[in-house]
N, CA, C and O atoms as a DFTB+ gen file, in Angstrom:
276 C
 N C O
     1  1      12.417      51.656      30.305
     2  2      13.996      51.189      30.160
     3  2      14.041      49.886      29.593
     4  3      13.301      49.006      30.034
     5  1      14.859      49.665      28.630
     6  2      15.068      48.484      27.920
     7  2      16.088      47.825      28.773
     8  3      16.630      48.272      29.784
     9  1      16.237      46.787      28.238
    10  2      17.259      45.533      28.925
    11  2      18.571      46.149      28.618
    12  3      19.361      46.471      29.506
    13  1      18.798      46.310      27.356
    14  2      20.108      46.914      26.978
    15  2      20.581      48.430      27.630
    16  3      21.737      48.723      27.935
    17  1      19.554      49.184      27.742
    18  2      19.773      50.358      28.592
    19  2      20.297      50.028      29.930
    20  3      21.346      50.488      30.381
    21  1      19.478      49.169      30.569
    22  2      19.958      48.593      31.992
    23  2      21.328      48.212      31.811
    24  3      22.229      48.599      32.555
    25  1      21.473      47.536      30.932
    26  2      23.059      46.781      30.815
    27  2      23.890      47.706      31.055
    28  3      24.693      47.694      31.988
    29  1      23.724      48.818      30.004
    30  2      24.737      50.095      29.758
    31  2      24.933      50.795      31.146
    32  3      26.005      51.042      31.698
    33  1      23.801      51.032      31.542
    34  2      23.926      51.623      33.076
    35  2      24.719      50.961      33.964
    36  3      25.660      51.514      34.533
    37  1      24.395      49.738      34.142
    38  2      25.271      48.799      35.179
    39  2      26.533      48.864      34.846
    40  3      27.349      48.645      35.741
    41  1      26.996      49.161      33.560
    42  2      28.409      48.980      33.255
    43  2      29.020      50.291      33.502
    44  3      30.250      50.252      33.499
    45  1      28.438      51.564      33.737
    46  2      28.840      52.835      33.935
    47  2      29.547      52.937      35.245
    48  3      29.243      52.105      36.100
    49  1      30.475      53.868      35.532
    50  2      31.061      54.049      36.880
    51  2      30.055      54.957      37.656
    52  3      29.121      55.428      37.007
    53  1      30.158      55.241      38.964
    54  2      29.422      56.237      39.665
    55  2      29.124      57.385      39.224
    56  3      28.019      57.928      39.203
    57  1      30.447      57.887      38.748
    58  2      30.502      59.320      38.224
    59  2      30.092      59.565      37.081
    60  3      29.726      60.689      36.737
    61  1      30.096      58.386      36.210
    62  2      29.163      58.654      34.980
    63  2      27.751      58.552      34.986
    64  3      27.050      59.048      34.104
    65  1      27.294      57.892      36.003
    66  2      25.803      57.677      36.374
    67  2      25.231      59.193      36.816
    68  3      24.246      59.802      36.399
    69  1      26.172      59.541      37.763
    70  2      25.843      61.018      38.226
    71  2      25.871      62.092      37.432
    72  3      25.184      63.072      37.721
    73  1      26.759      62.073      36.187
    74  2      26.951      63.040      35.154
    75  2      25.694      62.770      34.467
    76  3      24.982      63.734      34.186
    77  1      25.304      61.530      34.143
    78  2      24.002      61.397      33.305
    79  2      22.822      61.902      33.958
    80  3      22.029      62.610      33.338
    81  1      22.667      61.624      35.032
    82  2      21.362      62.207      36.109
    83  2      21.521      63.763      35.790
    84  3      20.557      64.383      35.341
    85  1      22.758      64.394      36.029
    86  2      22.761      65.876      35.918
    87  2      22.394      66.302      34.548
    88  3      21.689      67.302      34.408
    89  1      22.858      65.554      33.414
    90  2      22.464      65.896      32.089
    91  2      21.247      65.841      31.993
    92  3      20.651      66.851      31.620
    93  1      20.524      64.641      32.303
    94  2      19.066      64.501      32.342
    95  2      18.173      65.803      32.923
    96  3      17.198      66.391      32.455
    97  1      18.954      65.987      34.161
    98  2      18.002      66.991      34.866
    99  2      18.087      68.437      34.054
   100  3      17.144      69.227      34.080
   101  1      19.115      68.658      33.448
   102  2      19.420      69.897      32.588
   103  2      18.734      69.953      31.207
   104  3      18.906      70.840      30.371
   105  1      17.825      68.733      31.077
   106  2      17.371      68.741      29.788
   107  2      18.347      68.472      28.516
   108  3      18.037      68.768      27.362
   109  1      19.358      67.972      28.833
   110  2      20.653      67.663      27.776
   111  2      21.562      68.732      27.491
   112  3      22.438      68.607      26.635
   113  1      21.373      69.952      28.275
   114  2      22.262      71.116      28.248
   115  2      23.405      70.756      29.115
   116  3      23.197      70.720      30.328
   117  1      24.641      70.471      28.637
   118  2      25.687      69.981      29.283
   119  2      26.309      71.176      30.418
   120  3      26.574      70.975      31.604
   121  1      26.430      72.336      29.722
   122  2      26.887      73.634      30.685
   123  2      25.712      73.781      31.627
   124  3      26.194      73.981      32.742
   125  1      24.535      73.774      31.684
   126  2      23.469      73.837      32.765
   127  2      23.893      72.555      33.718
   128  3      24.163      72.764      34.901
   129  1      23.938      71.339      33.213
   130  2      24.301      70.384      34.006
   131  2      25.788      70.598      35.009
   132  3      25.963      70.427      36.216
   133  1      26.577      70.975      34.079
   134  2      27.840      71.332      34.983
   135  2      27.659      72.415      36.022
   136  3      28.105      72.286      37.162
   137  1      27.040      73.417      35.637
   138  2      26.487      74.445      36.583
   139  2      25.911      73.932      37.970
   140  3      26.287      74.287      39.088
   141  1      24.846      72.956      37.631
   142  2      23.959      72.313      38.699
   143  2      24.951      71.678      39.459
   144  3      25.046      72.023      40.637
   145  1      25.729      70.797      39.013
   146  2      26.650      69.941      39.883
   147  2      27.630      70.748      40.768
   148  3      27.806      70.419      41.941
   149  1      28.290      71.837      40.195
   150  2      28.865      72.764      40.979
   151  2      28.395      73.478      42.007
   152  3      29.054      73.778      43.002
   153  1      26.918      73.851      41.738
   154  2      26.153      74.565      42.660
   155  2      26.059      73.475      43.900
   156  3      26.208      73.796      45.079
   157  1      25.807      72.238      43.474
   158  2      25.163      71.150      44.586
   159  2      26.712      70.822      45.351
   160  3      26.601      70.397      46.501
   161  1      28.131      70.977      44.826
   162  2      29.209      70.633      45.632
   163  2      29.411      71.943      46.419
   164  3      29.818      71.876      47.579
   165  1      29.142      73.157      45.831
   166  2      29.381      74.183      46.919
   167  2      28.474      74.145      48.175
   168  3      28.866      74.320      49.329
   169  1      27.157      73.882      47.765
   170  2      26.187      73.886      48.797
   171  2      26.803      72.773      49.820
   172  3      26.967      73.093      50.997
   173  1      27.128      71.519      49.386
   174  2      27.449      70.627      50.415
   175  2      28.943      70.977      51.125
   176  3      29.271      70.491      52.208
   177  1      29.646      71.735      50.483
   178  2      30.994      72.351      51.133
   179  2      30.615      73.141      52.219
   180  3      31.133      73.042      53.332
   181  1      29.429      74.183      51.831
   182  2      28.937      75.228      52.954
   183  2      28.277      74.293      54.309
   184  3      28.357      74.663      55.481
   185  1      27.735      73.238      53.925
   186  2      27.234      72.507      54.965
   187  2      28.098      71.817      55.630
   188  3      28.025      71.818      56.859
   189  1      29.023      71.135      55.017
   190  2      30.139      70.607      55.829
   191  2      31.069      71.493      56.714
   192  3      31.528      71.117      57.793
   193  1      31.290      72.672      56.160
   194  2      31.898      73.647      56.933
   195  2      31.129      74.127      58.296
   196  3      31.701      74.459      59.334
   197  1      30.087      74.102      58.136
   198  2      28.985      74.560      59.213
   199  2      29.020      73.368      60.227
   200  3      29.101      73.641      61.425
   201  1      28.959      71.958      59.789
   202  2      28.818      70.880      60.679
   203  2      30.251      70.535      61.246
   204  3      30.305      69.911      62.305
   205  1      31.322      70.876      60.653
   206  2      32.736      70.953      61.317
   207  2      32.755      71.954      62.269
   208  3      33.162      71.590      63.372
   209  1      32.398      73.225      62.146
   210  2      32.366      74.144      63.280
   211  2      31.569      73.836      64.468
   212  3      31.850      74.361      65.545
   213  1      30.659      73.077      64.351
   214  2      29.957      72.435      65.595
   215  2      30.317      71.275      66.371
   216  3      29.744      70.856      67.376
   217  1      31.540      70.706      65.671
   218  2      32.222      69.543      66.533
   219  2      33.040      70.326      67.459
   220  3      33.646      71.343      67.124
   221  1      33.039      69.863      68.538
   222  2      34.040      70.259      69.756
   223  2      35.147      69.329      69.615
   224  3      34.868      68.139      69.467
   225  1      36.484      69.732      69.641
   226  2      37.519      68.966      69.679
   227  2      38.177      69.037      71.233
   228  3      39.254      68.479      71.439
   229  1      37.608      69.616      72.107
   230  2      38.205      69.423      73.349
   231  2      37.416      68.988      74.494
   232  3      37.856      68.754      75.620
   233  1      36.165      68.901      74.086
   234  2      35.125      68.213      75.089
   235  2      35.639      67.214      75.906
   236  3      36.238      66.334      75.289
   237  1      35.576      67.079      77.224
   238  2      35.846      65.831      77.962
   239  2      34.890      65.887      79.234
   240  3      34.721      66.886      79.933
   241  1      34.311      64.678      79.410
   242  2      33.254      64.683      80.427
   243  2      33.956      64.540      81.817
   244  3      34.957      63.828      81.899
   245  1      33.476      65.179      82.888
   246  2      33.979      65.140      84.133
   247  2      34.035      66.431      84.707
   248  3      33.733      67.447      84.081
   249  1      34.436      66.414      85.946
   250  2      34.570      67.787      86.972
   251  2      35.664      68.530      86.255
   252  3      36.484      67.990      85.513
   253  1      35.601      69.968      86.571
   254  2      36.793      70.753      86.299
   255  2      37.537      70.369      87.447
   256  3      37.056      70.002      88.519
   257  1      38.918      70.491      87.112
   258  2      40.053      70.649      88.381
   259  2      39.846      71.501      89.339
   260  3      39.547      72.632      88.956
   261  1      39.908      71.324      90.494
   262  2      39.850      72.319      91.703
   263  2      41.043      73.168      91.541
   264  3      42.130      72.760      91.132
   265  1      40.759      74.409      91.898
   266  2      41.912      75.598      91.780
   267  2      42.818      75.299      92.949
   268  3      42.345      74.921      94.021
   269  1      44.080      75.457      92.765
   270  2      44.855      75.354      94.010
   271  2      44.819      76.707      94.686
   272  3      44.794      77.746      94.025
   273  1      44.815      76.683      96.285
   274  2      44.387      77.688      97.007
   275  2      45.958      78.244      97.505
   276  3      46.061      79.227      98.239
């Protein structure tokens, strides 16, 4: 990588760098790069949904209240 390329890369936004990485991974095919990015987002959403389901919103440490007789 040349100094000019490094300077150009440093001036890019995070979104531009990610888009460039997908384009390079897709061999310059922008439609394929977009599909790859969308597939990654869907996979991450699926993982996030699964993780959210595992979080308890009502867990409290301690003993259960005794039942009134």
